[in-house]
All heavy atoms as an XYZ file, in Angstrom:
1012
protein
N     120.466    105.879    106.083
C     121.643    105.926    106.944
C     122.838    106.499    106.183
O     122.994    106.223    104.976
C     122.007    104.487    107.380
C     121.049    103.997    108.401
O     120.439    104.683    109.128
N     120.969    102.648    108.508
N     123.616    107.226    106.880
C     124.848    107.759    106.317
C     125.957    107.244    107.251
O     125.952    107.488    108.436
C     124.825    109.297    106.334
C     126.142    109.914    105.946
S     126.307    110.011    104.187
C     127.777    110.882    104.021
N     126.912    106.537    106.636
C     128.026    105.936    107.408
C     129.328    106.528    106.905
O     129.463    106.774    105.665
C     128.076    104.439    107.296
C     126.885    103.716    107.848
C     126.956    102.217    107.675
C     125.748    101.488    108.225
N     125.835    100.046    108.040
N     130.266    106.806    107.777
C     131.540    107.318    107.329
C     132.644    106.508    108.000
O     132.483    106.002    109.115
C     131.719    108.784    107.679
O     131.569    108.976    109.114
C     130.735    109.685    106.942
N     133.755    106.411    107.321
C     134.947    105.755    107.871
C     136.168    106.474    107.270
O     136.530    106.276    106.080
C     134.955    104.270    107.475
C     136.068    103.497    108.092
C     136.058    102.008    107.612
O     134.926    101.402    107.680
O     137.063    101.508    107.220
N     136.753    107.357    108.032
C     137.843    108.188    107.545
C     139.181    107.766    108.116
O     139.325    107.555    109.289
C     137.626    109.648    107.852
C     136.290    110.234    107.285
C     135.440    110.854    108.135
C     136.004    110.078    105.993
C     134.232    111.421    107.604
C     134.832    110.584    105.470
C     133.960    111.263    106.297
N     140.179    107.671    107.206
C     141.533    107.286    107.583
C     142.173    108.476    108.232
O     142.311    109.518    107.586
C     142.319    106.808    106.374
C     143.690    106.252    106.686
O     144.269    106.598    107.732
O     144.181    105.479    105.853
N     142.561    108.344    109.488
C     143.153    109.510    110.234
C     144.542    109.799    109.789
O     145.120    110.878    110.143
C     143.177    109.113    111.764
C     141.798    108.832    112.335
C     140.927    110.057    112.475
O     141.480    111.146    112.700
O     139.722    109.923    112.356
N     145.181    108.943    109.008
C     146.588    109.093    108.635
C     146.780    109.805    107.243
O     147.899    109.879    106.806
C     147.291    107.730    108.549
C     147.257    107.083    109.910
O     147.576    107.671    110.908
N     146.837    105.806    109.925
N     145.691    110.327    106.667
C     145.867    110.918    105.370
C     146.712    112.210    105.404
O     147.609    112.429    104.523
C     144.499    111.214    104.707
C     143.852    109.868    104.326
C     144.645    112.084    103.492
C     142.492    109.969    103.802
N     146.505    113.067    106.368
C     147.250    114.337    106.423
C     146.854    115.249    105.286
O     145.736    115.227    104.786
N     147.781    116.049    104.814
C     147.522    117.048    103.753
C     147.833    116.467    102.379
O     148.848    115.754    102.220
C     148.327    118.331    103.961
O     147.934    118.951    105.173
N     146.995    116.771    101.410
C     147.267    116.399    100.038
C     147.075    117.644     99.169
O     146.371    118.552     99.583
C     146.431    115.213     99.544
C     144.943    115.538     99.625
C     146.776    113.925    100.284
C     144.055    114.416     98.976
N     147.701    117.654     97.995
C     147.667    118.800     97.135
C     146.425    118.787     96.244
O     146.507    118.166     95.183
C     148.955    118.854     96.299
C     149.106    120.165     95.580
O     148.486    121.178     95.927
N     149.875    120.130     94.512
N     145.343    119.428     96.714
C     144.114    119.476     95.946
C     143.505    120.869     96.029
O     143.938    121.675     96.857
C     143.045    118.422     96.454
C     142.703    118.740     97.878
C     143.489    117.020     96.252
C     141.493    118.027     98.438
N     142.554    121.112     95.169
C     141.729    122.356     95.305
C     140.462    121.855     96.100
O     139.625    121.173     95.564
C     141.370    122.937     93.951
C     142.604    123.300     93.188
C     140.402    124.097     94.133
C     142.382    123.673     91.754
N     140.398    122.224     97.366
C     139.306    121.655     98.193
C     137.907    121.901     97.692
O     137.053    121.001     97.788
C     139.522    122.386     99.583
C     140.905    122.851     99.558
C     141.258    123.091     98.105
N     137.652    123.064     97.121
C     136.297    123.386     96.608
C     135.963    122.410     95.461
O     134.819    121.967     95.342
C     136.161    124.815     96.094
C     136.419    125.855     97.152
C     137.876    126.241     97.264
O     138.820    125.479     97.028
N     138.120    127.481     97.757
N     136.912    122.093     94.581
C     136.648    121.207     93.482
C     136.402    119.751     93.927
O     135.436    119.135     93.527
C     137.824    121.153     92.527
C     137.959    122.452     91.636
O     137.012    123.275     91.714
O     138.890    122.636     90.906
N     137.257    119.257     94.819
C     137.083    117.870     95.279
C     135.820    117.786     96.155
O     135.083    116.822     96.098
C     138.338    117.426     96.066
C     139.589    117.435     95.117
C     138.132    116.009     96.675
C     139.408    116.603     93.879
N     135.564    118.856     96.902
C     134.300    118.918     97.677
C     133.082    118.854     96.750
O     132.111    118.165     97.064
N     133.163    119.524     95.636
C     132.016    119.475     94.673
C     131.843    118.029     94.151
O     130.692    117.575     93.963
C     132.338    120.431     93.511
C     131.238    120.533     92.494
C     131.503    121.574     91.409
N     131.540    122.902     92.016
C     132.470    123.818     91.759
N     133.488    123.526     90.926
N     132.443    124.970     92.344
N     132.930    117.364     93.865
C     132.908    115.975     93.376
C     132.222    115.077     94.406
O     131.254    114.333     94.097
C     134.261    115.474     93.031
C     134.235    113.927     92.766
C     134.872    116.201     91.836
N     132.712    115.159     95.627
C     132.175    114.305     96.707
C     130.703    114.612     96.963
O     129.885    113.718     97.143
C     133.069    114.353     97.927
C     134.448    113.748     97.604
C     132.425    113.674     99.146
C     135.509    113.949     98.644
N     130.359    115.897     96.986
C     128.979    116.265     97.219
C     128.130    115.724     96.101
O     126.984    115.259     96.355
C     128.799    117.838     97.292
C     127.421    118.371     97.481
C     126.814    117.829     98.781
C     127.396    119.869     97.399
N     128.554    115.806     94.867
C     127.779    115.294     93.731
C     127.566    113.776     93.915
O     126.458    113.261     93.729
C     128.524    115.537     92.420
C     127.737    114.986     91.238
O     126.633    115.422     90.915
N     128.306    113.991     90.576
N     128.636    113.040     94.262
C     128.493    111.572     94.411
C     127.503    111.243     95.567
O     126.694    110.305     95.483
C     129.856    110.928     94.679
C     130.833    111.035     93.468
C     132.194    110.448     93.877
C     130.307    110.355     92.233
N     127.639    111.983     96.666
C     126.731    111.706     97.788
C     125.279    112.037     97.442
O     124.356    111.307     97.777
C     127.219    112.500     99.031
C     128.492    111.908     99.561
C     126.156    112.471    100.180
C     129.189    112.749    100.660
N     125.099    113.183     96.737
C     123.738    113.597     96.312
C     123.168    112.525     95.412
O     121.993    112.154     95.584
C     123.786    114.951     95.585
O     124.328    115.902     96.508
C     122.435    115.385     95.185
N     123.909    112.044     94.435
C     123.434    110.971     93.566
C     123.152    109.713     94.393
O     122.097    109.073     94.094
C     124.491    110.602     92.500
C     124.591    111.673     91.435
O     123.807    112.600     91.348
N     125.602    111.519     90.561
N     123.989    109.358     95.343
C     123.709    108.165     96.120
C     122.441    108.285     96.928
O     121.657    107.309     96.980
C     124.914    107.936     97.082
N     122.200    109.440     97.518
C     120.928    109.621     98.262
C     119.763    109.551     97.376
O     118.706    109.024     97.732
C     120.955    110.948     99.069
C     121.661    110.924    100.396
C     122.648    111.750    100.690
C     121.284    109.936    101.327
C     123.252    111.680    101.890
C     121.899    109.854    102.570
C     122.924    110.767    102.843
N     119.862    110.042     96.159
C     118.778    109.959     95.192
C     118.453    108.486     94.854
O     117.277    108.164     94.912
C     119.165    110.734     93.887
C     118.155    110.624     92.768
C     117.030    111.442     92.805
C     118.229    109.670     91.807
C     116.058    111.322     91.793
C     117.252    109.487     90.844
C     116.185    110.320     90.821
O     115.229    110.227     89.868
N     119.442    107.730     94.614
C     119.175    106.290     94.205
C     118.650    105.480     95.377
O     117.798    104.661     95.150
C     120.345    105.631     93.503
C     120.738    106.344     92.209
C     121.571    105.480     94.407
N     119.154    105.732     96.594
C     118.612    104.910     97.711
C     117.159    105.369     98.040
O     116.373    104.531     98.429
C     119.521    104.929     98.980
C     120.879    104.297     98.696
C     119.648    106.308     99.579
N     116.913    106.595     97.827
C     115.500    107.132     98.027
C     114.583    106.487     97.002
O     113.464    106.040     97.309
C     115.484    108.611     97.958
C     114.100    109.171     98.265
O     113.476    108.858     99.224
N     113.608    110.058     97.313
N     115.048    106.409     95.729
C     114.239    105.790     94.679
C     113.981    104.317     94.994
O     112.825    103.845     94.807
C     114.907    105.946     93.300
C     114.900    107.336     92.790
C     113.501    107.907     92.563
O     112.735    107.253     91.773
O     113.153    108.949     93.149
N     115.016    103.610     95.452
C     114.814    102.191     95.829
C     113.878    102.034     96.979
O     113.083    101.130     97.024
C     116.205    101.549     96.121
C     116.066    100.052     96.313
C     117.394     99.347     96.374
C     117.325     97.858     96.569
N     118.626     97.213     96.529
N     113.951    102.966     97.945
C     113.058    102.844     99.136
C     111.615    102.955     98.745
O     110.745    102.442     99.445
C     113.442    103.880    100.197
O     113.113    105.145     99.820
N     111.343    103.669     97.645
C     109.934    103.842     97.189
C     109.382    102.487     96.657
O     108.180    102.389     96.491
C     109.873    104.907     96.047
C     110.171    106.286     96.533
C     110.187    107.230     95.356
C     110.557    108.660     95.772
N     110.637    109.564     94.627
N     110.217    101.475     96.398
C     109.748    100.229     95.907
C     109.135     99.381     96.965
O     108.541     98.305     96.696
C     110.921     99.446     95.237
C     111.461    100.145     94.030
C     112.730     99.500     93.497
O     113.408     98.722     94.203
N     113.104     99.818     92.277
N     109.265     99.780     98.217
C     108.652     99.077     99.358
C     109.219     97.687     99.611
O     108.515     96.792    100.031
N     110.533     97.550     99.377
C     111.176     96.264     99.668
C     111.284     96.055    101.180
O     111.869     96.859    101.890
C     112.586     96.253     98.983
C     112.442     96.467     97.472
C     113.310     94.937     99.308
C     113.761     96.751     96.791
N     110.721     94.926    101.636
C     110.763     94.634    103.101
C     112.202     94.529    103.614
O     113.076     93.896    103.017
C     110.022     93.299    103.342
N     112.442     95.235    104.678
C     113.765     95.212    105.345
C     114.851     96.066    104.687
O     115.991     96.096    105.194
N     114.474     96.776    103.580
C     115.508     97.605    102.929
C     115.823     98.798    103.772
O     114.913     99.509    104.244
C     115.005     98.049    101.557
C     115.969     99.007    100.860
C     117.209     98.591    100.447
C     115.616    100.362    100.657
C     118.064     99.459     99.849
C     116.407    101.217    100.058
C     117.711    100.767     99.643
O     118.593    101.651     99.017
N     117.091     99.070    104.030
C     117.572    100.222    104.805
C     118.423    101.093    103.877
O     119.623    100.689    103.628
C     118.321     99.741    106.041
C     118.026    100.576    107.243
C     118.762     99.982    108.463
O     118.379     98.910    108.897
O     119.649    100.623    108.917
N     117.950    102.204    103.339
C     118.781    102.994    102.454
C     120.071    103.437    103.168
O     120.027    104.007    104.264
C     117.911    104.189    102.183
C     116.526    103.841    102.594
C     116.640    102.781    103.636
N     121.186    103.144    102.535
C     122.471    103.446    103.178
C     123.467    104.026    102.188
O     123.648    103.514    101.085
C     123.077    102.164    103.820
O     122.112    101.581    104.740
C     124.344    102.468    104.553
N     124.134    105.110    102.587
C     125.211    105.727    101.837
C     126.446    105.696    102.717
O     126.390    106.116    103.871
C     124.877    107.114    101.408
C     126.047    107.818    100.687
C     123.604    107.138    100.500
N     127.535    105.234    102.191
C     128.808    105.178    102.952
C     129.871    105.998    102.244
O     129.993    105.943    101.029
C     129.299    103.762    103.074
C     128.348    102.816    103.874
C     128.878    101.417    103.969
O     130.058    101.247    104.311
O     128.114    100.511    103.682
N     130.659    106.727    103.040
C     131.803    107.446    102.484
C     133.012    106.973    103.329
O     133.052    107.063    104.521
C     131.661    109.004    102.636
C     132.844    109.724    102.094
C     130.387    109.438    101.909
N     134.037    106.487    102.581
C     135.258    105.998    103.214
C     136.483    106.640    102.573
O     136.516    106.831    101.358
C     135.339    104.515    103.194
C     134.178    103.789    103.846
C     134.355    102.268    103.985
N     134.432    101.560    102.675
C     133.395    101.239    101.954
N     132.182    101.575    102.314
N     133.542    100.627    100.821
N     137.503    106.854    103.361
C     138.800    107.305    102.859
C     139.918    106.362    103.332
O     139.767    105.774    104.366
C     139.121    108.771    103.267
O     139.205    108.794    104.685
C     138.105    109.712    102.727
N     140.937    106.216    102.528
C     142.030    105.355    102.958
C     143.301    105.925    102.290
O     143.319    106.299    101.110
C     141.812    103.954    102.439
C     142.786    102.958    102.969
C     142.276    101.493    102.755
C     143.269    100.469    103.140
N     143.568    100.393    104.565
N     144.359    105.901    103.056
C     145.659    106.318    102.531
C     146.481    105.114    102.109
O     146.568    104.157    102.847
C     146.415    107.118    103.628
C     147.771    107.596    103.159
C     148.547    108.301    104.264
C     149.945    108.667    103.740
N     150.295    110.023    104.129
N     147.060    105.171    100.934
C     147.970    104.191    100.448
C     149.341    104.908    100.275
O     149.420    106.115    100.441
C     147.485    103.596     99.103
C     146.273    102.781     99.236
C     145.003    103.364     99.044
C     146.308    101.446     99.550
C     143.836    102.607     99.193
C     145.184    100.701     99.676
C     143.920    101.279     99.489
N     150.349    104.124     99.964
C     151.696    104.730     99.842
C     151.740    105.915     98.917
O     152.311    106.979     99.233
C     152.658    103.633     99.358
C     154.104    104.075     99.293
C     154.997    102.950     98.845
C     156.401    103.428     98.674
N     157.279    102.433     98.110
N     151.149    105.760     97.693
C     151.267    106.801     96.701
C     149.948    107.480     96.318
O     149.929    108.257     95.379
C     151.930    106.210     95.416
C     151.065    105.065     94.825
O     150.188    104.528     95.577
O     151.244    104.724     93.651
N     148.866    107.153     97.043
C     147.590    107.717     96.711
C     146.645    107.740     97.886
O     146.819    107.021     98.827
C     146.925    106.986     95.495
C     146.592    105.564     95.837
C     146.124    104.826     94.607
C     146.000    103.332     94.906
N     145.867    102.502     93.716
N     145.591    108.526     97.710
C     144.508    108.566     98.692
C     143.262    108.109     97.965
O     143.040    108.490     96.797
C     144.276    110.015     99.261
C     143.028    110.129    100.057
C     145.483    110.418    100.090
N     142.493    107.233     98.600
C     141.315    106.688     98.002
C     140.057    107.234     98.704
O     140.038    107.290     99.953
C     141.319    105.185     98.111
C     140.109    104.474     97.528
C     140.253    102.958     97.674
O     139.959    102.425     98.776
O     140.665    102.339     96.650
N     139.090    107.597     97.967
C     137.790    108.047     98.520
C     136.723    107.157     97.839
O     136.724    107.015     96.588
C     137.487    109.526     98.173
C     136.138    109.885     98.742
C     138.561    110.433     98.725
N     135.919    106.497     98.655
C     134.834    105.664     98.130
C     133.498    106.191     98.573
O     133.337    106.502     99.777
C     134.966    104.206     98.639
C     136.101    103.394     98.016
C     136.053    101.951     98.501
C     137.098    101.174     97.809
N     137.068     99.737     98.218
N     132.547    106.297     97.627
C     131.200    106.617     97.970
C     130.320    105.475     97.507
O     130.334    105.139     96.290
C     130.748    107.965     97.319
C     129.306    108.243     97.627
C     131.641    109.111     97.744
N     129.672    104.788     98.440
C     128.956    103.601     98.168
C     127.484    103.763     98.562
O     127.182    104.334     99.596
C     129.578    102.466     98.981
C     128.931    101.106     98.719
C     129.712     99.974     99.388
O     130.797    100.176     99.940
N     129.152     98.787     99.368
N     126.615    103.164     97.735
C     125.166    103.158     98.109
C     124.693    101.741     97.878
O     125.248    100.895     97.241
C     124.372    104.142     97.206
C     124.361    103.754     95.773
O     123.698    102.714     95.381
O     124.972    104.444     94.918
N     123.515    101.476     98.507
C     122.848    100.179     98.321
C     121.547    100.368     97.543
O     120.560     99.744     97.848
C     122.664     99.502     99.685
C     121.648    100.195    100.570
O     121.326    101.344    100.363
N     121.179     99.509    101.592
N     121.656    101.222     96.488
C     120.510    101.426     95.634
C     120.367    100.247     94.647
O     120.762     99.137     94.904
N     119.812    100.563     93.471
C     119.499     99.524     92.472
C     120.694     99.232     91.548
O     120.604     98.378     90.733
C     118.304     99.905     91.657
C     117.037     99.671     92.435
O     116.872     98.647     93.065
N     116.107    100.623     92.303
N     121.756     99.984     91.684
C     122.913     99.753     90.796
C     122.675    100.427     89.461
O     121.627    100.942     89.167
N     123.711    100.336     88.602
C     123.635    100.974     87.321
C     123.572     99.840     86.294
O     124.458     98.957     86.296
C     124.910    101.843     87.046
C     125.003    102.943     88.136
C     124.802    102.474     85.611
C     126.367    103.657     88.122
N     122.609     99.875     85.412
C     122.533     98.809     84.354
C     123.808     98.816     83.538
O     124.370     99.810     83.173
C     121.343     99.230     83.476
C     120.496    100.098     84.382
C     121.465    100.758     85.330
N     124.325     97.569     83.316
C     125.567     97.407     82.544
C     125.608     98.131     81.186
O     126.623     98.678     80.780
C     125.893     95.953     82.325
C     126.485     95.227     83.562
C     127.671     95.987     84.223
O     127.661     96.196     85.429
N     128.669     96.291     83.465
N     124.462     98.231     80.520
C     124.408     98.854     79.199
C     124.594    100.384     79.256
O     124.797    100.990     78.180
C     123.113     98.507     78.469
C     121.867     99.023     79.147
O     121.844     99.150     80.396
N     120.834     99.256     78.389
N     124.594    100.999     80.421
C     124.837    102.427     80.477
C     126.036    102.816     81.275
O     126.408    103.962     81.342
C     123.568    103.237     80.973
C     123.245    102.857     82.417
C     122.398    102.997     80.076
C     122.223    103.814     83.030
N     126.681    101.837     81.932
C     127.873    102.173     82.740
C     128.928    102.945     81.962
O     129.531    103.927     82.486
C     128.516    100.871     83.347
C     129.844    101.165     83.976
C     127.558    100.280     84.416
N     129.139    102.645     80.713
C     130.156    103.297     79.893
C     129.749    104.780     79.539
O     130.581    105.508     79.078
C     130.420    102.507     78.600
C     131.128    101.198     78.857
O     131.733    101.055     79.980
O     131.018    100.329     78.015
N     128.488    105.094     79.735
C     127.986    106.458     79.345
C     127.896    107.375     80.517
O     127.755    108.642     80.305
C     126.584    106.270     78.716
C     126.502    105.459     77.527
C     125.118    105.268     77.065
C     124.996    104.292     75.920
N     123.632    104.004     75.571
N     128.025    106.937     81.728
C     127.693    107.795     82.882
C     128.596    109.034     83.032
O     128.184    109.999     83.656
C     127.613    107.009     84.211
C     128.980    106.389     84.579
C     126.460    106.009     84.155
C     129.007    105.849     85.990
N     129.864    108.977     82.555
C     130.730    110.112     82.628
C     130.663    111.057     81.463
O     131.349    112.024     81.384
C     132.159    109.639     82.861
C     132.399    108.937     84.167
C     132.672    107.596     84.220
C     132.278    109.652     85.396
C     132.862    106.936     85.470
C     132.452    109.017     86.589
C     132.784    107.646     86.649
N     129.734    110.742     80.480
C     129.605    111.591     79.287
C     128.737    112.826     79.634
O     127.740    112.713     80.389
C     128.902    110.848     78.179
C     129.738    109.715     77.602
C     128.979    108.902     76.547
O     127.879    109.238     76.153
N     129.624    107.837     76.108
N     129.101    114.008     79.116
C     128.269    115.200     79.362
C     126.822    115.008     78.929
O     126.589    114.425     77.891
C     128.970    116.287     78.549
C     130.342    115.790     78.232
C     130.228    114.265     78.280
N     125.935    115.522     79.767
C     124.484    115.488     79.468
C     123.794    114.175     79.540
O     122.645    114.057     79.261
C     124.141    116.275     78.137
C     124.724    117.597     78.052
C     125.794    117.870     77.179
C     124.279    118.587     78.871
C     126.365    119.137     77.116
C     124.848    119.900     78.815
C     125.915    120.145     77.954
N     124.548    113.185     79.931
C     123.875    111.827     80.113
C     123.295    111.718     81.511
O     124.025    112.016     82.493
C     124.859    110.674     79.902
C     124.217    109.362     80.089
C     123.473    108.804     79.025
C     124.204    108.666     81.244
C     122.818    107.549     79.158
C     123.588    107.420     81.408
C     122.833    106.897     80.375
N     122.043    111.447     81.615
C     121.368    111.291     82.891
C     120.293    110.189     82.843
O     119.753    109.995     81.784
C     120.738    112.594     83.397
O     120.212    112.433     84.730
C     119.608    113.146     82.472
N     120.077    109.586     83.938
C     118.994    108.615     84.041
C     117.803    109.185     84.841
O     116.825    108.553     84.988
C     119.486    107.302     84.764
O     119.947    107.668     86.079
C     120.588    106.646     83.988
N     118.036    110.414     85.323
C     116.954    111.069     86.111
C     115.859    111.608     85.220
O     116.156    111.913     84.049
C     117.585    112.201     86.937
C     118.523    111.681     88.019
C     119.080    112.829     88.835
C     120.090    112.355     89.912
N     120.866    113.445     90.492
N     114.659    111.702     85.731
C     113.579    112.299     84.918
C     113.884    113.715     84.484
O     114.666    114.387     85.165
C     112.364    112.266     85.908
C     112.732    111.258     86.944
C     114.220    111.292     87.040
N     113.232    114.145     83.454
C     113.422    115.523     82.935
C     113.172    116.507     84.046
O     112.261    116.443     84.812
C     112.385    115.795     81.774
O     112.600    114.825     80.783
C     112.578    117.185     81.214
N     114.119    117.463     84.154
C     114.027    118.528     85.134
C     114.686    118.128     86.476
O     114.834    118.965     87.355
N     115.145    116.928     86.642
C     115.769    116.482     87.904
C     117.290    116.330     87.836
O     117.936    116.170     88.815
C     115.093    115.182     88.417
C     113.722    115.397     88.913
C     113.208    114.258     89.723
O     113.966    113.533     90.394
N     111.886    113.991     89.726
N     117.835    116.325     86.656
C     119.235    116.170     86.545
C     119.704    116.746     85.207
O     119.065    116.682     84.167
N     120.898    117.378     85.219
C     121.456    118.025     84.016
C     122.327    117.070     83.264
O     122.649    117.294     82.055
C     122.315    119.241     84.375
O     123.438    118.798     85.165
C     121.504    120.254     85.083
N     122.800    115.981     83.850
C     123.708    115.083     83.231
C     125.106    115.617     83.194
O     125.910    115.196     82.466
N     125.441    116.599     84.048
C     126.772    117.195     84.059
C     127.513    116.849     85.334
O     128.725    116.997     85.374
C     126.602    118.706     83.961
C     126.174    119.239     82.593
C     125.993    120.733     82.597
C     127.192    118.891     81.530
N     126.840    116.373     86.352
C     127.492    116.080     87.634
C     128.723    115.128     87.493
O     129.850    115.424     87.955
N     128.466    113.931     86.954
C     129.534    112.958     86.841
C     130.563    113.323     85.814
O     131.737    113.124     85.956
C     128.994    111.562     86.498
C     128.235    110.896     87.649
C     127.664    109.608     87.211
C     129.168    110.714     88.865
N     130.098    114.040     84.687
C     131.066    114.502     83.719
C     132.064    115.554     84.262
O     133.265    115.448     84.125
C     130.272    115.125     82.529
O     131.166    115.807     81.675
N     131.507    116.506     85.031
C     132.385    117.486     85.665
C     133.288    116.843     86.726
O     134.407    117.156     86.828
C     131.525    118.612     86.299
C     130.826    119.544     85.319
C     129.848    120.453     86.030
C     131.860    120.384     84.569
N     132.707    115.876     87.476
C     133.436    115.147     88.531
C     134.649    114.473     87.833
O     135.770    114.531     88.358
C     132.608    114.196     89.252
O     131.575    114.827     90.000
N     134.391    113.809     86.733
C     135.447    113.125     86.085
C     136.594    114.072     85.590
O     137.737    113.809     85.802
C     134.870    112.402     84.796
C     135.850    111.655     83.937
C     136.104    110.305     84.235
C     136.505    112.261     82.901
C     137.024    109.602     83.515
C     137.416    111.544     82.138
C     137.706    110.193     82.449
O     138.603    109.518     81.689
N     136.201    115.211     85.058
C     137.178    116.230     84.610
C     137.950    116.787     85.781
O     139.152    116.962     85.676
C     136.429    117.360     83.851
C     135.882    116.926     82.503
O     136.251    115.859     82.040
O     135.050    117.711     81.983
N     137.300    117.038     86.912
C     138.005    117.572     88.106
C     139.026    116.564     88.624
O     140.142    116.929     88.902
C     136.996    117.945     89.193
C     136.169    119.165     88.754
C     137.672    118.169     90.540
C     134.970    119.509     89.639
N     138.610    115.338     88.707
C     139.512    114.308     89.188
C     140.736    114.157     88.251
O     141.910    114.066     88.695
C     138.810    112.965     89.444
C     137.732    113.112     90.523
C     139.764    111.859     89.795
C     138.196    113.548     91.877
N     140.470    114.094     86.979
C     141.572    113.982     85.958
C     142.523    115.232     86.102
O     143.718    115.059     86.018
C     141.034    113.903     84.564
C     140.461    112.563     84.208
C     141.591    111.543     84.155
C     141.031    110.180     83.796
N     141.996    109.142     84.014
N     141.944    116.415     86.297
C     142.802    117.638     86.391
C     143.668    117.576     87.654
O     144.702    118.243     87.699
C     141.905    118.890     86.454
N     143.272    116.807     88.650
C     144.073    116.670     89.853
C     145.029    115.485     89.728
O     145.701    115.069     90.695
C     143.146    116.366     91.067
C     142.551    117.673     91.638
N     141.501    118.295     91.031
C     142.918    118.395     92.726
C     141.212    119.377     91.744
N     142.069    119.474     92.758
N     145.139    114.876     88.529
C     146.027    113.766     88.327
C     145.513    112.484     88.888
O     146.294    111.500     89.114
N     144.184    112.393     89.153
C     143.663    111.197     89.739
C     142.767    110.393     88.759
O     142.765    110.654     87.579
N     142.049    109.407     89.340
C     141.190    108.561     88.537
C     139.844    108.388     89.338
O     139.857    108.417     90.557
C     141.752    107.142     88.445
C     143.022    107.023     87.658
C     143.494    105.539     87.667
O     143.638    104.975     88.748
N     143.650    104.994     86.487
N     138.809    108.239     88.564
C     137.513    107.891     89.170
C     136.974    106.752     88.341
O     137.025    106.711     87.144
C     136.506    109.112     89.170
C     135.211    108.719     89.846
C     136.311    109.724     87.783
C     134.299    109.900     90.133
N     136.526    105.749     89.105
C     135.895    104.595     88.446
C     134.656    104.134     89.226
O     134.449    104.616     90.312
C     136.909    103.441     88.297
C     137.406    102.906     89.550
C     138.426    101.753     89.305
C     138.881    101.173     90.656
N     139.792    100.030     90.477
N     133.894    103.265     88.606
C     132.665    102.829     89.239
C     132.594    101.325     89.195
O     133.032    100.641     88.243
C     131.427    103.416     88.480
C     131.369    103.004     87.051
C     130.149    103.110     89.195
N     132.086    100.768     90.325
C     131.797     99.318     90.407
C     130.339     99.240     90.804
O     129.875     99.924     91.738
C     132.619     98.649     91.483
C     134.130     98.653     91.161
C     134.967     98.039     92.280
O     134.416     97.684     93.331
O     136.235     98.020     92.084
N     129.568     98.425     90.064
C     128.149     98.414     90.307
C     127.608     96.987     90.051
O     128.092     96.211     89.262
C     127.395     99.437     89.460
O     126.003     99.448     89.792
C     127.510     99.092     87.953
N     126.637     96.625     90.911
C     125.972     95.322     90.756
C     124.491     95.653     90.744
O     123.938     96.263     91.678
C     126.253     94.347     91.898
C     127.753     94.021     91.922
C     125.469     93.110     91.760
C     128.191     93.211     93.143
N     123.843     95.329     89.620
C     122.392     95.669     89.459
C     121.615     95.040     90.599
O     121.788     93.884     90.886
C     121.900     95.279     88.101
C     120.735     96.121     87.694
C     120.548     96.156     86.173
O     121.318     95.614     85.382
N     119.546     96.855     85.715
N     120.763     95.860     91.246
C     119.927     95.384     92.315
C     120.597     95.453     93.713
O     119.931     95.344     94.704
N     121.916     95.654     93.750
C     122.616     95.706     94.976
C     123.282     97.067     95.310
O     123.355     97.391     96.515
C     123.687     94.625     95.043
C     123.124     93.229     95.000
C     124.176     92.145     95.162
O     125.235     92.440     95.729
O     123.941     91.044     94.647
N     123.706     97.788     94.379
C     124.311     99.107     94.645
C     125.528     99.388     93.758
O     125.899     98.681     92.930
N     126.106    100.590     94.147
C     127.194    101.117     93.388
C     128.235    101.702     94.293
O     127.957    102.242     95.354
C     126.672    102.243     92.438
O     125.638    101.683     91.593
C     127.757    102.875     91.584
N     129.551    101.602     93.859
C     130.622    102.236     94.555
C     131.390    103.098     93.526
O     131.830    102.587     92.489
C     131.638    101.179     95.130
C     130.920    100.152     95.994
C     132.752    101.893     95.916
C     131.881     99.053     96.453
N     131.555    104.389     93.849
C     132.418    105.257     93.050
C     133.719    105.325     93.856
O     133.719    105.557     95.060
C     131.780    106.636     92.908
C     130.765    106.715     91.823
C     129.442    106.384     92.109
C     131.120    106.931     90.503
C     128.465    106.432     91.114
C     130.212    106.992     89.511
C     128.847    106.721     89.798
N     134.821    105.080     93.159
C     136.149    105.033     93.766
C     137.024    106.153     93.114
O     137.214    106.114     91.895
C     136.809    103.652     93.533
C     135.912    102.559     94.129
C     138.186    103.626     94.208
C     136.223    101.208     93.607
N     137.515    106.981     93.959
C     138.423    108.113     93.533
C     139.772    107.774     94.066
O     139.977    107.505     95.236
C     137.963    109.448     94.015
C     136.520    109.765     93.523
C     138.924    110.545     93.674
C     135.890    110.917     94.227
N     140.785    107.906     93.185
C     142.201    107.831     93.605
C     142.804    109.192     93.269
O     142.745    109.630     92.124
C     142.934    106.700     92.903
C     142.520    105.371     93.373
N     142.436    104.256     92.545
C     142.232    104.901     94.614
C     142.074    103.217     93.295
N     141.895    103.592     94.496
N     143.462    109.788     94.261
C     144.146    111.073     94.082
C     145.611    110.864     94.523
O     145.902    110.147     95.489
C     143.528    112.132     94.982
C     142.125    112.569     94.625
C     141.490    113.366     95.753
C     142.138    113.378     93.312
N     146.538    111.478     93.728
C     147.937    111.352     94.160
C     148.223    111.916     95.512
O     147.589    112.881     95.918
C     148.694    112.133     93.046
C     147.690    112.744     92.148
C     146.323    112.374     92.606
N     149.126    111.268     96.236
C     149.440    111.625     97.596
C     150.623    112.562     97.591
O     151.641    112.313     96.960
C     149.668    110.398     98.428
C     149.732    110.643     99.846
O     149.559    111.792    100.284
N     150.004    109.613    100.605
């Protein structure tokens, strides 16, 4: 399942659309990968779901990409934004997606962080200046 919830009040913000689009596409692609991997475990009643939500705050815009995959083990959370770090099998990931995403968000004056619970899923949260 793909769910979206977009804040209609965001309006225009000062970004490079191709760059931010690349970040969001990377996060969604990763989310689909992890929910697909979890679905292979044959867990009864599991419904693979990826959600994308946006929200406007006074001084920033928030973008959340959430999945209900297996989450990220705590011992590697600090490494996920490092170049060439990947948990995917050889040939399936370069380890550059999150690193480049981090750099793009920082270059836009924003922040990207991750919240994860092992076995339950992950949320990537992007804050961009408004």
